[in-house]
DOTOR-229205 format. One record per residue: residue number from 0; x, y, z of N, C-alpha, C, O, CB in turn; chain. Coordinates in steps of 0.02 Angstrom, whole numbers. Glycine has a CB too. Layout:
N
{r NUM; {X; Y; Z}; {X; Y; Z}; {X; Y; Z}; {X; Y; Z}; {X; Y; Z}; 'A'}
...
***
This chain:
89
{r 0; {7541; -3265; 9298}; {7570; -3198; 9271}; {7595; -3251; 9172}; {7589; -3306; 9198}; {7666; -3157; 9346}; 'A'}
{r 1; {7608; -3262; 9124}; {7647; -3288; 9074}; {7684; -3264; 9062}; {7694; -3206; 9080}; {7633; -3301; 9030}; 'A'}
{r 2; {7738; -3313; 9008}; {7803; -3287; 8974}; {7790; -3237; 8962}; {7731; -3222; 8960}; {7829; -3312; 8920}; 'A'}
{r 3; {7832; -3195; 8950}; {7826; -3146; 8883}; {7895; -3120; 8834}; {7953; -3116; 8855}; {7792; -3076; 8913}; 'A'}
{r 4; {7870; -3105; 8767}; {7920; -3093; 8702}; {7981; -3061; 8784}; {7967; -3043; 8841}; {7881; -3012; 8611}; 'A'}
{r 5; {8024; -3066; 8757}; {8093; -3036; 8774}; {8094; -2955; 8740}; {8095; -2911; 8783}; {8160; -3091; 8736}; 'A'}
{r 6; {8094; -2936; 8678}; {8088; -2889; 8657}; {8023; -2824; 8694}; {8031; -2763; 8690}; {8083; -2917; 8594}; 'A'}
{r 7; {7977; -2851; 8721}; {7942; -2818; 8774}; {7939; -2811; 8857}; {7897; -2808; 8902}; {7896; -2835; 8761}; 'A'}
{r 8; {8044; -2812; 8846}; {8032; -2816; 8920}; {8085; -2773; 8968}; {8146; -2777; 8964}; {8037; -2895; 8939}; 'A'}
{r 9; {8053; -2736; 9009}; {8091; -2646; 9020}; {8124; -2673; 9007}; {8134; -2734; 9006}; {8104; -2590; 9081}; 'A'}
{r 10; {8174; -2588; 8979}; {8263; -2601; 8959}; {8263; -2519; 9047}; {8284; -2462; 9045}; {8308; -2561; 8815}; 'A'}
{r 11; {8243; -2542; 9081}; {8285; -2470; 9111}; {8293; -2511; 9188}; {8254; -2501; 9235}; {8225; -2372; 9115}; 'A'}
{r 12; {8329; -2540; 9190}; {8347; -2586; 9271}; {8310; -2608; 9305}; {8331; -2621; 9362}; {8375; -2559; 9322}; 'A'}
{r 13; {8208; -2627; 9282}; {8204; -2684; 9332}; {8208; -2754; 9338}; {8193; -2798; 9299}; {8162; -2681; 9351}; 'A'}
{r 14; {8230; -2756; 9390}; {8248; -2827; 9392}; {8209; -2886; 9372}; {8166; -2904; 9412}; {8261; -2838; 9447}; 'A'}
{r 15; {8217; -2922; 9312}; {8130; -2951; 9303}; {8145; -3037; 9304}; {8203; -3056; 9313}; {8082; -2922; 9204}; 'A'}
{r 16; {8102; -3075; 9298}; {8116; -3157; 9281}; {8151; -3192; 9219}; {8111; -3236; 9204}; {8054; -3187; 9277}; 'A'}
{r 17; {8195; -3195; 9183}; {8200; -3221; 9138}; {8232; -3283; 9095}; {8290; -3303; 9100}; {8205; -3188; 9130}; 'A'}
{r 18; {8195; -3302; 9063}; {8174; -3349; 9033}; {8233; -3370; 8992}; {8260; -3317; 8973}; {8114; -3335; 9001}; 'A'}
{r 19; {8275; -3436; 8963}; {8364; -3435; 8928}; {8354; -3475; 8866}; {8320; -3526; 8858}; {8437; -3482; 8983}; 'A'}
{r 20; {8390; -3443; 8826}; {8400; -3485; 8771}; {8461; -3531; 8773}; {8450; -3572; 8729}; {8403; -3444; 8714}; 'A'}
{r 21; {8483; -3536; 8785}; {8559; -3597; 8828}; {8558; -3563; 8906}; {8537; -3511; 8932}; {8675; -3580; 8782}; 'A'}
{r 22; {8600; -3635; 8930}; {8614; -3636; 9026}; {8676; -3589; 9010}; {8714; -3581; 8961}; {8642; -3735; 9080}; 'A'}
{r 23; {8669; -3557; 9083}; {8727; -3538; 9119}; {8750; -3595; 9127}; {8725; -3650; 9139}; {8723; -3500; 9178}; 'A'}
{r 24; {8845; -3558; 9115}; {8892; -3579; 9141}; {8884; -3601; 9210}; {8865; -3556; 9248}; {8933; -3540; 9131}; 'A'}
{r 25; {8895; -3663; 9240}; {8859; -3657; 9311}; {8960; -3669; 9344}; {8974; -3685; 9402}; {8772; -3745; 9336}; 'A'}
{r 26; {9016; -3656; 9285}; {9061; -3697; 9336}; {9102; -3641; 9357}; {9162; -3646; 9369}; {9109; -3763; 9305}; 'A'}
{r 27; {9058; -3574; 9362}; {9104; -3499; 9350}; {9043; -3467; 9407}; {9051; -3420; 9445}; {9109; -3453; 9243}; 'A'}
{r 28; {8975; -3511; 9398}; {8953; -3436; 9447}; {8925; -3435; 9497}; {8878; -3474; 9502}; {8913; -3391; 9423}; 'A'}
{r 29; {8938; -3399; 9544}; {8935; -3404; 9653}; {8874; -3426; 9673}; {8862; -3375; 9705}; {8940; -3318; 9708}; 'A'}
{r 30; {8828; -3458; 9680}; {8768; -3514; 9675}; {8760; -3550; 9636}; {8700; -3563; 9635}; {8715; -3501; 9673}; 'A'}
{r 31; {8790; -3581; 9595}; {8783; -3665; 9563}; {8726; -3645; 9557}; {8722; -3666; 9615}; {8797; -3744; 9604}; 'A'}
{r 32; {8651; -3615; 9540}; {8558; -3635; 9541}; {8566; -3583; 9438}; {8537; -3533; 9458}; {8478; -3563; 9651}; 'A'}
{r 33; {8570; -3578; 9416}; {8563; -3526; 9366}; {8554; -3618; 9326}; {8570; -3677; 9329}; {8642; -3449; 9346}; 'A'}
{r 34; {8533; -3588; 9307}; {8489; -3657; 9244}; {8460; -3598; 9164}; {8490; -3559; 9126}; {8371; -3707; 9304}; 'A'}
{r 35; {8393; -3622; 9169}; {8380; -3604; 9122}; {8336; -3518; 9109}; {8306; -3487; 9065}; {8352; -3664; 9105}; 'A'}
{r 36; {8360; -3512; 9187}; {8313; -3478; 9182}; {8360; -3432; 9264}; {8404; -3454; 9302}; {8226; -3527; 9178}; 'A'}
{r 37; {8319; -3354; 9261}; {8368; -3317; 9310}; {8346; -3246; 9306}; {8327; -3226; 9251}; {8451; -3325; 9291}; 'A'}
{r 38; {8349; -3198; 9368}; {8323; -3142; 9370}; {8389; -3089; 9351}; {8447; -3086; 9371}; {8287; -3135; 9440}; 'A'}
{r 39; {8369; -3071; 9327}; {8403; -3055; 9243}; {8380; -2932; 9287}; {8343; -2895; 9319}; {8306; -3117; 9119}; 'A'}
{r 40; {8464; -2941; 9236}; {8416; -2838; 9209}; {8468; -2813; 9149}; {8526; -2830; 9139}; {8425; -2742; 9302}; 'A'}
{r 41; {8426; -2764; 9111}; {8466; -2747; 9064}; {8542; -2709; 9073}; {8538; -2657; 9106}; {8425; -2713; 9029}; 'A'}
{r 42; {8571; -2716; 9062}; {8618; -2673; 9103}; {8708; -2679; 9035}; {8753; -2719; 9044}; {8627; -2724; 9210}; 'A'}
{r 43; {8705; -2642; 8995}; {8781; -2606; 8983}; {8756; -2625; 8905}; {8798; -2624; 8860}; {8873; -2648; 9025}; 'A'}
{r 44; {8706; -2638; 8893}; {8666; -2616; 8837}; {8639; -2713; 8817}; {8621; -2726; 8760}; {8728; -2560; 8763}; 'A'}
{r 45; {8639; -2761; 8861}; {8609; -2799; 8881}; {8629; -2855; 8922}; {8682; -2860; 8952}; {8586; -2809; 8841}; 'A'}
{r 46; {8575; -2904; 8922}; {8543; -2957; 8998}; {8585; -2963; 8988}; {8619; -2969; 8937}; {8491; -3017; 9019}; 'A'}
{r 47; {8595; -2964; 9081}; {8657; -2995; 9133}; {8606; -3035; 9168}; {8549; -3033; 9144}; {8708; -2937; 9190}; 'A'}
{r 48; {8613; -3056; 9199}; {8592; -3109; 9277}; {8618; -3079; 9318}; {8669; -3045; 9310}; {8618; -3190; 9290}; 'A'}
{r 49; {8591; -3084; 9365}; {8606; -3048; 9433}; {8662; -3133; 9468}; {8718; -3129; 9494}; {8501; -3020; 9493}; 'A'}
{r 50; {8649; -3156; 9463}; {8701; -3207; 9446}; {8782; -3174; 9430}; {8776; -3127; 9391}; {8671; -3247; 9378}; 'A'}
{r 51; {8842; -3184; 9443}; {8875; -3158; 9440}; {8953; -3203; 9450}; {8943; -3231; 9504}; {8850; -3112; 9474}; 'A'}
{r 52; {8991; -3214; 9438}; {9050; -3239; 9397}; {9099; -3210; 9446}; {9102; -3156; 9474}; {9056; -3212; 9312}; 'A'}
{r 53; {9143; -3270; 9448}; {9217; -3232; 9441}; {9259; -3216; 9448}; {9296; -3248; 9485}; {9232; -3210; 9437}; 'A'}
{r 54; {9284; -3148; 9414}; {9342; -3149; 9315}; {9388; -3158; 9329}; {9432; -3154; 9286}; {9361; -3082; 9256}; 'A'}
{r 55; {9409; -3175; 9404}; {9491; -3191; 9406}; {9567; -3165; 9406}; {9620; -3186; 9382}; {9498; -3215; 9367}; 'A'}
{r 56; {9545; -3103; 9452}; {9592; -3066; 9395}; {9616; -3041; 9477}; {9675; -3024; 9475}; {9554; -2997; 9315}; 'A'}
{r 57; {9588; -3034; 9548}; {9599; -3002; 9589}; {9630; -3059; 9632}; {9613; -3065; 9691}; {9545; -2963; 9608}; 'A'}
{r 58; {9683; -3109; 9597}; {9696; -3162; 9654}; {9666; -3221; 9658}; {9682; -3269; 9693}; {9683; -3140; 9711}; 'A'}
{r 59; {9604; -3215; 9606}; {9548; -3284; 9584}; {9506; -3287; 9635}; {9479; -3239; 9662}; {9580; -3366; 9576}; 'A'}
{r 60; {9499; -3372; 9656}; {9405; -3384; 9673}; {9437; -3399; 9758}; {9492; -3420; 9777}; {9343; -3482; 9615}; 'A'}
{r 61; {9384; -3381; 9791}; {9390; -3404; 9875}; {9452; -3387; 9873}; {9489; -3435; 9866}; {9377; -3485; 9905}; 'A'}
{r 62; {9480; -3333; 9878}; {9536; -3314; 9893}; {9532; -3252; 9963}; {9578; -3245; 10004}; {9565; -3291; 9823}; 'A'}
{r 63; {9459; -3208; 9962}; {9442; -3205; 10013}; {9473; -3106; 10035}; {9463; -3080; 10089}; {9472; -3281; 10051}; 'A'}
{r 64; {9507; -3075; 9982}; {9508; -3018; 9995}; {9484; -2999; 9906}; {9478; -3050; 9873}; {9582; -2993; 10035}; 'A'}
{r 65; {9476; -2953; 9879}; {9464; -2894; 9874}; {9417; -2913; 9789}; {9433; -2893; 9733}; {9542; -2842; 9882}; 'A'}
{r 66; {9347; -2966; 9812}; {9323; -2981; 9743}; {9329; -2950; 9688}; {9361; -2906; 9717}; {9272; -2985; 9742}; 'A'}
{r 67; {9328; -2943; 9668}; {9292; -2943; 9603}; {9244; -2959; 9525}; {9252; -2967; 9465}; {9310; -2939; 9602}; 'A'}
{r 68; {9206; -2957; 9563}; {9132; -3008; 9509}; {9118; -2938; 9474}; {9119; -2877; 9487}; {9031; -3054; 9566}; 'A'}
{r 69; {9096; -3011; 9390}; {9067; -2996; 9335}; {8990; -3008; 9301}; {8987; -3066; 9280}; {9106; -3019; 9305}; 'A'}
{r 70; {8926; -2968; 9288}; {8882; -2987; 9272}; {8903; -3042; 9200}; {8939; -3052; 9150}; {8839; -2928; 9268}; 'A'}
{r 71; {8843; -3068; 9249}; {8819; -3154; 9166}; {8788; -3117; 9103}; {8734; -3093; 9087}; {8723; -3233; 9193}; 'A'}
{r 72; {8844; -3124; 9079}; {8788; -3089; 8993}; {8745; -3163; 9001}; {8759; -3211; 9037}; {8851; -3078; 8873}; 'A'}
{r 73; {8690; -3156; 8956}; {8637; -3205; 8968}; {8603; -3178; 8877}; {8606; -3124; 8847}; {8577; -3186; 9061}; 'A'}
{r 74; {8582; -3228; 8865}; {8530; -3249; 8809}; {8478; -3270; 8817}; {8467; -3330; 8809}; {8544; -3287; 8773}; 'A'}
{r 75; {8416; -3213; 8839}; {8360; -3252; 8879}; {8290; -3204; 8802}; {8282; -3148; 8777}; {8354; -3217; 9007}; 'A'}
{r 76; {8253; -3294; 8796}; {8203; -3262; 8759}; {8132; -3263; 8788}; {8097; -3261; 8737}; {8204; -3289; 8694}; 'A'}
{r 77; {8093; -3266; 8836}; {8063; -3231; 8887}; {8088; -3226; 8926}; {8141; -3250; 8946}; {8020; -3243; 8906}; 'A'}
{r 78; {8012; -3152; 8969}; {8020; -3149; 9016}; {7950; -3113; 9053}; {7904; -3087; 9022}; {8081; -3124; 9016}; 'A'}
{r 79; {7956; -3119; 9135}; {7916; -3120; 9158}; {7915; -3080; 9223}; {7933; -3124; 9262}; {7904; -3172; 9154}; 'A'}
{r 80; {7907; -3029; 9256}; {7875; -2984; 9326}; {7880; -3026; 9371}; {7848; -3077; 9380}; {7797; -2956; 9329}; 'A'}
{r 81; {7922; -3003; 9399}; {7941; -3024; 9487}; {7871; -3052; 9524}; {7819; -3070; 9497}; {7970; -2941; 9540}; 'A'}
{r 82; {7881; -3050; 9567}; {7798; -3060; 9580}; {7804; -3017; 9674}; {7837; -3021; 9726}; {7765; -3181; 9577}; 'A'}
{r 83; {7765; -2992; 9653}; {7752; -2943; 9742}; {7810; -2973; 9800}; {7816; -3033; 9786}; {7649; -2967; 9789}; 'A'}
{r 84; {7839; -2961; 9839}; {7850; -2975; 9915}; {7797; -3003; 9945}; {7741; -2980; 9945}; {7864; -2917; 9953}; 'A'}
{r 85; {7817; -3062; 9976}; {7762; -3051; 10040}; {7731; -2997; 10087}; {7763; -2947; 10101}; {7781; -3082; 10083}; 'A'}
{r 86; {7682; -3007; 10104}; {7665; -2946; 10192}; {7721; -2980; 10230}; {7739; -3039; 10234}; {7564; -2956; 10254}; 'A'}
{r 87; {7741; -2925; 10257}; {7794; -2957; 10338}; {7710; -2939; 10370}; {7658; -2907; 10361}; {7899; -2887; 10386}; 'A'}
{r 88; {7767; -3010; 10438}; {7681; -3046; 10477}; {7668; -2981; 10531}; {7619; -2980; 10568}; {7692; -3150; 10541}; 'A'}
***
């Protein structure tokens, strides 16, 4: 599969692999794995990483109660369809 221009990406909520123009802010991501790529979706009229951040409005990070996660808006330049999952054994 080749990277495709972001203008051709589906905007129907289909998860896709995104190549980002800028690195994600690693300080607030849950996994800390987001770099120049992310699995993302078109949501709320913008591209969003499926990785999420703690908004800090309900007790702050790692309180263990009432999570308040927000999508991370990202600025992708390219996209690629996700591969098919492996067959179950």
